Every structure is written in C-alpha cells, then in structure tokens.
C-alpha positions as CSV (number, residue, x, y, z in Angstrom):
1,M,129.5,47.2,89.3
2,K,131.3,45.0,91.3
3,E,131.0,44.1,94.9
4,I,133.2,44.7,97.8
5,I,133.4,44.8,101.6
6,G,134.8,47.0,103.7
7,V,137.5,45.7,106.4
8,R,139.3,47.6,109.1
9,F,142.1,45.7,110.9
10,R,142.8,47.8,114.3
11,P,140.2,49.9,116.2
12,N,138.7,52.7,114.0
13,G,141.8,52.5,111.7
14,K,141.7,53.1,107.9
15,I,139.1,50.6,105.9
16,Y,140.2,48.5,103.0
17,F,138.0,47.3,100.3
18,F,138.9,43.7,99.6
19,D,136.7,41.4,97.3
20,P,134.3,39.3,98.7
21,L,133.9,36.1,96.4
22,E,131.3,33.9,97.3
23,F,131.3,34.7,101.0
24,K,128.4,35.9,102.7
25,V,129.9,38.2,104.9
26,D,128.0,40.3,107.4
27,V,129.3,43.5,109.4
28,G,130.9,42.8,112.8
29,E,132.2,39.3,111.7
30,S,135.7,38.5,111.1
31,V,137.9,37.1,107.5
32,I,141.2,36.7,106.3
33,V,142.6,38.5,103.8
34,E,145.7,38.9,102.0
35,T,147.3,42.4,101.9
36,A,150.8,44.3,101.2
37,R,152.0,42.7,104.6
38,G,150.9,39.3,104.2
39,V,148.0,37.4,105.1
40,E,145.9,39.4,108.0
41,Y,143.0,39.3,110.4
42,G,140.6,41.5,110.1
43,K,136.9,42.8,111.1
44,V,133.9,43.3,108.3
45,V,132.9,47.0,108.9
46,L,130.9,47.6,105.8
47,G,128.8,45.2,104.3
48,R,128.4,43.8,100.8
49,R,127.6,46.9,98.2
50,E,128.3,47.6,94.6
51,V,130.5,50.0,93.2
52,S,131.5,51.1,89.9
53,E,134.8,49.2,88.5
54,D,136.1,52.3,87.9
55,R,137.3,52.9,91.5
56,F,139.2,49.8,91.3
57,P,140.8,49.9,88.1
58,N,143.9,47.9,89.5
59,G,141.5,45.1,90.8
60,L,140.9,44.1,94.4
61,K,142.5,41.2,96.3
62,P,139.9,38.6,97.5
63,V,139.0,37.1,101.0
64,L,140.7,34.4,101.7
65,R,137.9,32.7,104.1
66,L,135.7,33.8,107.0
67,A,137.5,33.6,110.4
68,T,137.3,30.1,111.8
69,E,137.4,29.7,115.9
70,Q,140.9,28.5,115.8
71,D,141.7,32.1,113.5
72,N,140.1,33.8,116.4
73,K,141.9,32.0,118.8
74,R,145.4,32.8,117.4
75,Y,144.4,36.3,116.9
76,S,143.6,36.9,120.8
77,D,147.3,35.1,121.2
78,M,148.9,38.0,118.8
79,K,147.2,40.4,121.3
80,E,148.6,38.8,124.5
81,K,152.2,38.4,122.9
82,S,152.1,41.8,121.4
83,K,151.4,43.1,125.2
84,K,155.0,41.3,126.4
85,A,156.9,42.5,123.6
86,F,155.9,45.9,124.5
87,D,157.0,45.3,127.7
88,T,160.4,43.7,126.8
89,C,161.0,46.8,124.2
90,V,160.2,49.2,126.7
91,E,163.3,47.3,129.0
92,K,165.6,47.3,125.7
93,I,164.9,51.0,124.8
94,K,166.0,51.8,128.6
95,A,168.9,49.9,128.7
96,R,170.0,51.3,125.4
97,G,169.3,55.2,126.6
98,L,167.5,55.9,123.5
99,K,165.3,58.4,123.6
100,M,162.0,57.4,121.9
101,K,158.7,56.5,123.1
102,L,157.0,53.3,122.3
103,I,153.5,53.2,121.7
104,D,152.2,50.2,120.4
105,V,153.4,46.9,119.4
106,E,152.0,44.6,116.5
107,Y,152.5,41.0,114.9
108,T,151.5,40.7,111.5
109,F,148.8,37.5,111.6
110,D,151.3,35.0,110.3
111,N,153.9,35.6,112.9
112,S,156.2,37.0,110.0
113,K,156.9,40.3,111.6
114,V,156.6,42.2,114.8
115,L,156.1,46.2,114.4
116,F,156.9,48.6,117.0
117,Y,155.5,52.3,116.9
118,F,157.1,54.7,118.5
119,T,157.4,58.8,118.6
120,A,160.7,60.6,119.0
121,D,162.1,64.5,118.9
122,G,164.1,63.5,116.0
123,R,166.0,60.8,114.2
124,I,167.0,58.0,116.2
125,D,169.5,55.2,115.8
126,F,167.8,52.4,116.4
127,R,170.0,49.6,114.7
128,E,171.6,48.1,117.9
129,L,168.0,48.1,119.4
130,V,166.5,46.0,116.2
131,K,169.5,43.4,117.2
132,D,168.3,43.0,120.5
133,L,164.9,42.6,119.7
134,A,165.6,40.2,116.9
135,S,168.0,37.9,119.0
136,V,164.9,37.7,121.5
137,F,161.6,37.4,119.1
138,K,163.5,35.4,116.4
139,T,161.4,36.7,113.5
140,R,161.6,40.6,111.0
141,I,161.8,43.3,113.4
142,E,160.5,46.7,112.1
143,L,160.3,50.2,114.0
144,R,158.1,52.6,112.8
145,Q,158.3,56.3,114.0
146,I,154.8,58.1,114.1
147,G,153.7,61.6,114.4
148,V,152.1,62.6,117.8
149,R,148.6,63.1,116.0
150,D,148.9,59.0,115.4
151,E,150.2,58.4,119.2
152,T,146.9,60.4,120.3
153,K,144.7,58.2,117.6
154,V,146.1,55.0,119.2
155,V,146.4,55.7,123.1
156,G,143.3,57.8,123.3
157,G,142.0,60.0,125.7
158,I,139.6,62.6,126.7
159,G,139.2,66.3,124.8
160,M,138.3,69.2,126.7
161,C,134.9,68.6,125.4
162,G,134.5,65.8,128.1
163,R,134.1,63.3,125.2
164,E,136.4,60.9,123.6
165,L,138.5,61.6,121.3
166,C,137.4,62.0,117.7
167,C,140.6,60.4,116.5
168,N,140.1,58.0,118.7
169,K,137.0,57.2,118.5
170,H,135.1,57.6,115.0
171,L,137.6,59.3,112.4
172,S,139.2,56.6,110.0
173,E,141.9,59.4,108.9
174,F,142.7,62.4,109.7
175,V,141.2,65.7,107.8
176,P,143.0,68.6,106.6
177,V,142.2,71.4,109.6
178,S,143.6,74.9,109.5
179,I,143.2,78.2,111.6
180,K,141.4,79.6,108.4
181,M,138.7,76.8,110.3
182,A,138.6,78.4,113.7
183,K,138.6,81.9,112.2
184,E,135.5,81.1,110.3
185,Q,133.5,79.8,113.1
186,N,134.4,82.7,115.3
187,L,136.8,80.9,117.5
188,S,139.8,82.6,119.8
189,L,142.9,82.1,118.0
190,N,144.7,81.4,121.1
191,P,146.4,77.7,120.5
192,T,145.5,76.3,123.5
193,K,141.8,76.9,122.9
194,I,142.0,75.4,119.1
195,S,144.7,72.4,120.2
196,G,143.4,68.7,120.9
197,V,145.3,66.6,123.4
198,C,148.3,66.1,120.6
199,G,148.9,69.8,120.9
200,R,147.5,70.0,116.6
201,L,144.8,71.7,115.5
202,M,141.8,70.2,117.0
203,C,140.0,67.5,114.2
204,C,136.6,68.6,115.6
205,L,137.3,72.3,113.8
206,K,136.0,70.3,110.3
207,H,132.8,68.9,111.9
208,E,130.7,72.0,111.2
209,Q,133.2,73.8,109.0
210,D,130.6,73.5,105.7
211,T,128.0,74.8,107.5
212,Y,129.5,77.8,108.8
213,E,130.9,78.3,105.2
214,Y,127.2,78.3,104.1
215,L,126.2,80.4,106.8
216,N,129.0,83.1,106.4
217,S,128.1,83.5,102.5
218,R,124.4,84.8,103.6
219,L,125.8,87.3,105.9
220,P,127.6,90.9,104.7
221,N,131.3,91.3,106.2
222,V,131.7,93.8,109.3
223,G,132.6,97.1,108.2
224,D,130.3,97.1,104.9
225,F,127.2,99.3,104.1
226,V,123.8,97.8,104.0
227,K,120.6,98.7,103.4
228,T,117.1,97.3,105.3
229,V,114.0,96.9,103.5
230,D,112.8,100.3,104.2
231,G,115.4,101.6,102.9
232,T,117.9,102.8,106.0
233,K,121.4,102.6,105.1
234,G,123.8,101.6,108.2
235,E,127.0,100.2,108.6
236,V,127.6,96.1,109.6
237,Q,129.0,96.1,113.3
238,S,128.7,92.4,114.0
239,V,127.0,89.3,112.7
240,N,125.5,86.1,114.6
241,V,126.1,83.4,112.1
242,L,124.1,80.9,114.0
243,R,120.9,82.9,114.4
244,Q,121.7,84.6,111.1
245,L,121.4,88.7,113.0
246,V,123.1,91.6,111.7
247,K,123.6,94.6,114.0
248,L,123.6,98.0,111.9
249,V,125.2,101.4,112.9
250,V,122.5,103.6,111.7
251,E,122.2,107.3,111.8
252,D,118.7,109.0,112.1
253,A,118.2,112.4,110.3
254,E,119.5,114.7,113.5
255,G,122.6,112.7,113.1
256,N,122.5,110.5,116.2
257,K,123.9,107.1,116.2
258,E,122.5,103.8,117.5
259,I,123.2,99.9,117.0
260,V,119.8,98.3,115.8
261,E,119.8,94.4,115.3
262,Y,118.4,93.0,112.2
263,K,117.4,89.8,110.1
264,V,119.6,88.8,107.5
265,Q,116.5,88.2,105.6
266,D,115.3,92.0,106.3
267,L,118.8,93.5,105.2
268,R,119.6,93.9,101.0
269,F,123.0,94.1,99.8
270,K,124.8,91.8,97.5
271,P,126.9,89.0,98.9
272,K,130.7,89.0,98.5
273,K,133.0,86.3,98.4
274,R,134.7,86.2,102.1
275,K,137.6,88.0,102.8
276,R,140.4,85.4,102.5
277,N,143.6,87.7,103.4
278,D,143.3,87.5,107.1
279,N,141.8,84.0,107.0
280,D,144.8,82.2,105.6
281,I,146.8,81.2,108.3
282,S,149.1,78.2,107.4
283,D,150.0,75.8,110.3
284,A,154.1,77.4,109.8
285,Q,152.0,80.8,111.1
286,L,150.3,79.0,113.8
287,K,153.7,77.7,115.0
288,Q,155.2,81.2,115.2
289,L,152.2,82.2,117.0
290,E,152.4,79.6,119.6
291,A,156.5,80.4,119.7
292,L,155.1,83.8,120.2
293,E,153.0,83.0,123.0
294,H,155.5,81.0,124.8
295,K,158.4,84.1,124.2
296,E,155.8,86.3,126.1
297,G,155.4,83.8,129.0
298,R,151.7,82.9,128.1
299,S,150.6,79.3,128.3
300,K,151.4,76.9,125.9
301,L,150.3,73.5,124.8
302,N,153.4,70.8,124.5
303,D,153.8,68.6,121.8
304,D,154.8,65.8,123.8
C-alpha cells in the first residue's frame, strides 16, 4: 500500500496525486509540488489515504514542501500579473486583427512561462502574436486553443436549471454524454432543450443515467404484450419510469378496449434488453439534427 494526497491547481480542475512523504498535510492546505510543467502551487483536496501501489506503477512525484507565507504572496501576485497579461494580450490580438477569443491567462509558479488559453473557429496563425507577447513579458509564451466546453468550465455561468454550471461548480473532468441518455430519460430530443450554455449536450444527462437504466430494465417496452397477475393480457401503451407504472390497452369479452394502469410488480413478462437501434444516436447525428432544425428556420443554440 502507498499513501497519496490529491492536489488541484485550479478551482474544480483535475485532481493530481502526489506522494506526501513525511509532511502532515490536511485538506485545504496549499503545497508546492513538481509537475511536468515545473514547480507548481496547488491546494490539497484529498487528504492522506492508502491505495494499492498497482494504481501507480510509474511512481508518484513527491511534495516538495508546504506552502509558506512567501509562497502564498507569490501566488497572489501571479494572479494579479495574469489579469494584466490578459488585458495586454487582448490589445495585441485586436492590433493583429486575429479572429480568436482570449479565455484565460496563467503564469507558472516559477515564472518560467505564461500560458494563454483561447478559442477560435479554426486554425490561427499566431506566430507574430507570440513574438509581440514575448517582447512584452520577456519569458516563454505558450498559446493553447481550447474547446467551447473548456471555455464554459473556465468562465462559468448559470444553467437553464437556475443553478451554477456543473462543469464549473463541481465536475473535475468532463464525462461522456450522448443522445441515448436523453432518450433513456424520456427527454425531448430538441437540441435547444438538451444543450447547455456551451452548445453541447448537457453534462447533467449523466447524473441520473444509471438510475434510469436500472428502472427501465424493470419495465416492458411500449408495444409489448404482457399479462397481469389475474391473467389479463394487454398491449403496453406507455410507461412511467420513475413511478414504475405501466398503462395497458386491454380488451374485455365483448371486444371493448380500455386503458388500465398497473404497477410493474402486478405484471408478468420476461424482461428484455432495451431496444438500442433507435437509441444509439451519435454526436455526429446530433449535429445533423441541429443543422436540420436550422434549415427549417427553428431556433438553434450557437457554439459561440
């Protein structure tokens, strides 16, 4: 077994693991660690815990030291420098007439590099911009193009639910989401209903997916013929997934049909695998659906 701690370098960013050595580190404290980018300042979000050494076959980098008051001040100064660098970069982008949107600026803790994160519709030739920035900051410059989901995670905002965005509030990493999840949860497949602020499928589709998959597995499919405990046979007209209720079209001895609602435990049927053919819609097909919506003159979320 091996002791580890979890460290984040930006709010709600990915958690990285380090060897705490002999340091007594508590959650919420700041530490100085060595990363692939060099020496970095991070906050402990997972306290000491033991895990199998098999999880980290290549070993872990150690904590260099607990952050001192001087380190904390240096980190605060870096944040102020980053804000000024942001304004400077925006001016340079406008001067060059580049079609790119600056999202964030970040100094490495050892001041050896400044990273500029931006979004753009396509490839951008920013070689001259890098020269302009290098002449101002006198250090290594790195520009990184990020996607719209990453942009939303950094900027934040309020979702259609009225709460802060999941990606900005608590998600460390993006989870795979698909149209299948919306269909499994019986949601509208209108892109404007299931897309987030970033214009991509909402991350929260994943939150209840496991529950819906379990509940759906206990229900018959619409159109199936099932029997009730008293031997009545009927065709499934609709199902209520959360309440586990099934509406059947039943026929009496005189041939009259009526719709009767039953609890799933009052029905007798052989559980089947969920029909997947009309559920497996890829993100590429979603884009086709969005294009169709736009072509027909309906509303569509922008990716900007």
